[in-house]
N, C-alpha and C positions, 0 to 999 in steps of 0.2 A: 504494500500500500504506500501511498505517497505522503507528501507534506500536507499540513492543514490548509484547506482552501475555504474561503468564506464567500457565499453567494448572497447578494442583497437584492431584493425585489423592491421596486419603487412604484407604487400605484398612484396614478393621477387621473382625474376625469378628463375625457376628451373635450367636453364642453362645460362651461361654467366654472365655478370655484368650489372650494370645500376640500376636505381631506377624507378619502374613502376609509371605511372601517371594514373589519372582517378578517378573513384568514387567507394566508398563502400556503398552498400545498407544493412542496418541493419534491419532484420526482427525479430519480437518477436511473437512466436506462430503463424507463417505463415502470419503475418500482417506486412507490411512495417512500420517501426517506424521512419526512417530517412535515408537520403542519404548524405554522407559526403565525400568531396574531399580529396584525399590523400595529405599529406603534402610533403615537400621536402625530407623526409626520407622514404617515402613509407608507412606512418602510417595514420590511421584515427580513431578518438575516438568518442564515443557516450555515454552520461550519461543520466540515467533515474532513477526516484524514483517511477515509476508507475508499477513495476512488481507485479502481483497479489500475495497476501500473501499465503504461505502454499502449493504451488504447484511447480512442476518442470517446469520452463519456458524455452522453446526452443528458443535460440537466434542464428540466422544465420547471418554471415557476408558474403555477396556476392560481389566479385570484378567483376565489369561489363566489365572489359577488356579495351584494347586500340586497336582499329582496326589497323591491320598491324604490331602491336608490341607485345602485350601480350594477351594471352587467358584469358577468364573469369574463375573464380574459386570460390569455397565457402568453408566455415568452420562452424561447428555447435558446440555449447556448451550447457550444461544444467545448468541453474542457479536456485538454490532453495532459495526462500525467506521465512524465517520462520515467523510464526504468532501463535496466541493462538489457533485458530481453522483452520484446513487445508481445503482449498477450495475443493469442490467435483471434482472428475474427472470422465470421461466417458471412461472406458476401450475400448469400441467399439467407435471409433472416429466418429464425424460427417462427412457426405459426401453423395454421391449419391448411392442409392441402388435400385435394380429393384424389390425387394420383401419387404414386411413389415419387420422391423428390431427390434429385442429386444434391449432395451436401458438399460444399467446398470449404476448405479451411485454409487460411492464409496468416502469415506473420510478416511484419515490416522489418524484422531483424534479418539481414542477409546471413545465410549459412545456418540458421537455426532449423532444427527438426521439430516437427509437430507430432506429439503422441496423444492418443485419445482413448476413451472408453465409451461404451454404449450401454446405457442403463446400469452403470457401474460406479465404482468409487473414483476419487480423484486420480487422474492418470499420473504415471511416473515414467522414468526412462525404460522401465520394463514393460510398459503397455504397448499396444499395437502402434506402429509408426504409420503416419499418414503418407501415402505415396501417390494418391490421386483421388479423383472424385469418388465419394462413398454414397451409395444410394440407400435411403431409408424407405423400406417397403412397408413397415408398420410404424406405429407411434413409438418414438424413441427420444431419449434425452442423451445428448452427446456432450461430453466434457473434454476439453483439450488444453494442453499446455505446449509451450515452445521451450526448447532447451538448446543452449549454446555454451560450449566449454564448461559444462557442469552447472551453469546458472539456469534456474527455472523461471519462467514467467508466471504471472497470475493465471488463474484458471478461467477459461471461457466456457460458458454453458449455453446450449440452445436446445429447445424441445421442438421436434417436428411431429405434428399430429396428422396422421393419415386417416382421413374420414371420407369414404366414397359418398356418404350421404350429405356431406356439407354442401350448403347452398353456394353455387358458383357465383362469383362476383365479377364486376367489370369496373375497372378504374380508368377514368379519363383525367388528363392533366392539361391545364391551360396556363399560359403566361400572360401577364398584364401588358407586356411590351416585348415584342420580338421582331426585329432586333432592338437592342437597347444600347446605351453608352456605358462603358465601364465605370463603375462607381455609382450608377443610378440605382434606385430601389426598384426591384422587380418582385412582383407577387406571383407565386405559383399556387394555383388552386386545384386540388384533387377532389374529384367527385366519385364516390364509390356507391354502386348500386347492386342490389341482389337480383339474381335471375328470377326469383319468385315475387319480385316487387317489394321485398323487405328493404329496410334501411339499416345497413351494417353499422356497427359501432366499433370503437377501438382506435388505436393510434395508426397514423400514416407516417412512414419514415421517408424523408426527402434526402436524395443523394446527388452529389455533383461529381460526375466522372467516377462513380463507384464509392466515393467517400461520403459518409453521413454528415449532413450539414444541419439537420434539424428533425424534430419529431413533433407532430401536432395531432391532437385528438380530434376525431370526427365529431362534428355537430350537425345534426340533420343530414348526415351523409356526405358532408363536405369538410375539407381541411385546407387552410390557406397558410402559406409560409412566405414571409418577406425576407429579402436579403439585399444588401448593398455591397456585398463582398465579392462579386463576380468580376474577375479580371477580363481584359480584352481577349477575344478568341471564342471558340465554340465550346459550350458546356453541355454535356449530356446530363440533363436533369431527370431523375427518376423519382416517382412517387410509388412507394411500396406499401401496400396494405397487407399486414401479416395475417389477417383473418381473426376469427373469434371462435367461441365454442360451437357456433352453428354456421359460420360463414367462411368460405375458403379464401385463400390468398389470391391477390391479383396485383398487377402493377401497370404503370404507363410511363412513357418516356417522351420528353420534348427536347429537341436540340436547340438550345438557347444561344443565339449569336450576340456577343457583346463587342461593339465597335470601340476603337480607341477614342479617347477624348480629343 
């Protein structure tokens, strides 16, 4: 684990004056870490030293709102905690799939080997070594570590649920401006619909050329992510819906062109 990191959420009204009241829910990698009440200035802070080493940790601050006064809102940041050996990642994120799914494992540490277990204990150097795509034919939880020169990374875990009865979903992705100018704010909106007419729930992960840049929870089947950090060039933006207990995974891609200033 890394050094202590403090995240501070500041809630302000879009219109009018006043200081919002209520609670901020901090989520790390889609798991609730803490709920903190806003102080008299509309701020709430959360400190942790438990961020996994070597990976991009997705931290979301969700304002739960104040009935009759302020609407709920959220904001996402990506926090990288450095370490000697980067924790493995799963480019195809865990979730619900209605067909067997190829599982890919990667590490950013050159020369490191990945070891993994399936529905088992924490892997070690004596576990099975990852040599290529592994296919999950049934619901499985995979744990993986990377090792280089005797140094172990933190453990990465992903659960792939294979459910042929899961409702197939369709994800569409739209850009607010394409092309745009480097440094401008661009909003990517993902809309997820169920084949049965249902409205899926859960998080959508946004990726830029394969790297996670944010996670936003669906509201009425839609999730919007804003960024002003895109450099000049072409960015393959993906919106990945991981599925839920009853809805299958789906994703959509937009090639975003950012022109130089």
